[in-house]
C-alpha positions as CSV (number, residue, x, y, z in Angstrom):
1,M,0.0,0.0,0.0
2,K,1.5,3.4,-1.1
3,K,1.6,6.0,1.6
4,K,0.0,9.3,0.7
5,S,2.4,12.2,0.5
6,S,2.2,15.0,3.0
7,P,0.8,18.3,1.8
8,R,3.4,20.1,3.9
9,L,6.6,21.4,2.2
10,S,9.5,19.0,2.9
11,S,12.1,21.8,2.8
12,F,10.3,24.1,5.2
13,H,10.4,23.7,9.0
14,Y,7.0,25.5,9.9
15,K,8.7,27.0,12.9
16,G,9.4,30.6,13.8
17,S,7.9,34.0,13.1
18,F,5.9,33.3,9.9
19,A,2.3,33.9,9.1
20,Y,0.0,31.2,7.7
21,S,-3.4,31.0,6.2
22,L,-4.9,27.7,7.1
23,T,-8.1,25.8,6.0
24,L,-9.3,22.9,8.2
25,C,-12.2,20.9,6.8
26,T,-14.7,19.0,8.8
27,H,-14.8,15.2,8.6
28,E,-16.4,14.2,5.3
29,R,-17.1,18.0,4.7
30,K,-20.2,17.7,7.0
31,T,-22.0,20.8,8.0
32,L,-21.0,20.9,11.7
33,F,-20.3,24.6,12.4
34,N,-23.9,25.7,12.7
35,S,-24.2,26.3,16.5
36,R,-22.9,29.3,18.4
37,E,-22.3,27.2,21.5
38,L,-20.2,24.7,19.5
39,I,-18.2,27.4,17.7
40,Y,-17.5,29.2,21.0
41,D,-16.2,26.0,22.5
42,V,-13.9,25.4,19.5
43,I,-12.7,29.1,19.7
44,D,-11.7,28.4,23.4
45,R,-9.5,25.5,22.2
46,L,-8.2,27.7,19.3
47,K,-7.1,30.4,21.9
48,D,-5.4,27.8,24.1
49,S,-3.5,26.2,21.2
50,A,-2.4,29.6,19.8
51,I,-1.0,30.7,23.2
52,R,0.7,27.3,23.8
53,Y,2.4,27.2,20.4
54,G,3.3,30.9,20.1
55,F,0.7,32.2,17.6
56,T,-1.6,35.2,17.3
57,V,-4.9,34.6,15.6
58,V,-5.2,37.5,13.2
59,V,-8.7,36.4,11.8
60,Y,-10.8,33.3,11.7
61,T,-14.0,32.4,9.9
62,F,-16.1,29.3,10.7
63,M,-17.9,28.2,7.5
64,P,-20.5,25.4,7.8
65,D,-18.0,22.7,6.7
66,H,-14.6,24.3,7.2
67,L,-12.6,26.8,9.2
68,H,-10.3,29.5,7.9
69,I,-7.6,30.8,10.2
70,L,-4.9,33.4,9.6
71,I,-2.1,33.3,12.2
72,K,1.2,35.0,12.9
73,G,3.9,33.2,14.8
74,A,6.4,34.4,17.4
75,E,10.1,33.4,17.2
76,D,9.4,30.0,18.9
77,A,6.1,29.3,17.1
78,D,5.4,25.7,15.9
79,L,2.7,25.4,13.2
80,K,2.6,21.6,13.1
81,G,2.4,21.4,16.9
82,F,-0.3,24.1,16.9
83,V,-2.5,22.4,14.4
84,R,-2.0,19.0,16.0
85,H,-2.9,20.3,19.4
86,F,-5.9,22.4,18.3
87,K,-7.4,19.6,16.2
88,Q,-6.8,17.0,19.0
89,M,-8.3,19.2,21.7
90,S,-11.3,20.4,19.7
91,G,-11.9,17.0,18.1
92,Y,-11.8,15.2,21.5
93,Y,-14.3,17.7,22.9
94,F,-16.6,17.4,19.9
95,K,-16.5,13.6,19.8
96,N,-17.3,13.4,23.5
97,K,-20.2,15.8,23.2
98,Y,-21.7,14.9,19.8
99,G,-20.4,11.4,19.1
100,V,-18.9,12.1,15.7
101,N,-15.5,13.1,14.3
102,L,-15.0,16.8,13.8
103,W,-11.9,17.1,11.5
104,H,-10.7,15.8,8.2
105,L,-7.2,14.2,8.8
106,S,-5.1,16.9,7.0
107,Y,-5.3,20.6,6.4
108,Y,-4.3,23.2,3.9
109,D,-1.7,25.8,4.6
110,H,-0.2,28.8,2.8
111,V,2.9,30.6,4.1
112,I,2.3,34.3,4.0
113,R,5.4,36.3,2.9
114,N,4.7,39.9,3.7
115,D,2.2,42.4,5.3
116,E,0.4,43.0,2.0
117,E,-0.2,39.3,1.6
118,I,-1.5,39.2,5.3
119,K,-4.1,41.9,4.4
120,T,-5.1,40.0,1.3
121,A,-5.5,36.8,3.1
122,A,-7.5,38.4,6.0
123,R,-9.8,40.0,3.4
124,Y,-10.3,36.7,1.6
125,I,-11.1,34.9,4.9
126,L,-13.5,37.5,6.2
127,E,-15.3,37.8,2.8
128,N,-15.8,34.0,2.5
129,P,-19.3,34.1,4.0
130,V,-20.2,36.9,1.5
131,R,-18.9,34.9,-1.5
132,K,-21.0,31.9,-0.3
133,G,-24.1,34.0,0.0
134,L,-24.5,33.6,3.8
135,V,-24.4,37.4,4.4
136,K,-24.2,40.6,2.4
137,D,-21.5,42.2,4.6
138,F,-18.8,40.2,6.4
139,R,-19.3,42.4,9.5
140,G,-22.7,40.7,9.9
141,Y,-21.4,37.2,10.0
142,P,-21.5,35.9,13.6
143,F,-18.8,33.2,13.2
144,S,-15.8,35.4,12.2
145,G,-13.4,37.2,14.5
146,S,-9.9,38.1,15.6
147,F,-7.9,37.7,18.8
148,E,-6.0,40.9,17.7
149,F,-8.5,43.6,16.8
150,D,-12.1,44.4,16.1
151,I,-13.0,43.0,12.7
152,K,-15.9,45.4,12.3
153,E,-13.3,48.2,11.9
154,M,-11.2,46.2,9.3
155,L,-10.9,46.6,5.5
């Protein structure tokens, strides 16, 4: 049986003061992010993991079947550790409470190279509910936020 290749870059360490745009899909792309209570519980685990692994969450948006996160790392930040911890903690909570798996096994990442790219990625993440027809203005979407600033004043 052939082992699937990792979507991570083999020549990149994913450690240090880099910014990343991440997309984490739900298990089997099921619509699971539809409850304020559930999302707030997952946000609590996102905060814990970000602090533990040296990241600031610039913006996040919970779509019905996936989560977008834009994060910036400190000098000692560890992306792989952060994602592993966050998915494990939130997945464990979800499985215990709802009896089903929360996350798809892997995730998508994009290394952000400069401040302009950070702004573009933040805009893309926050506008996702608008593109999907869930709201007319991203500021009205209840499942987006930032641990760094008030998104209603952004863009």
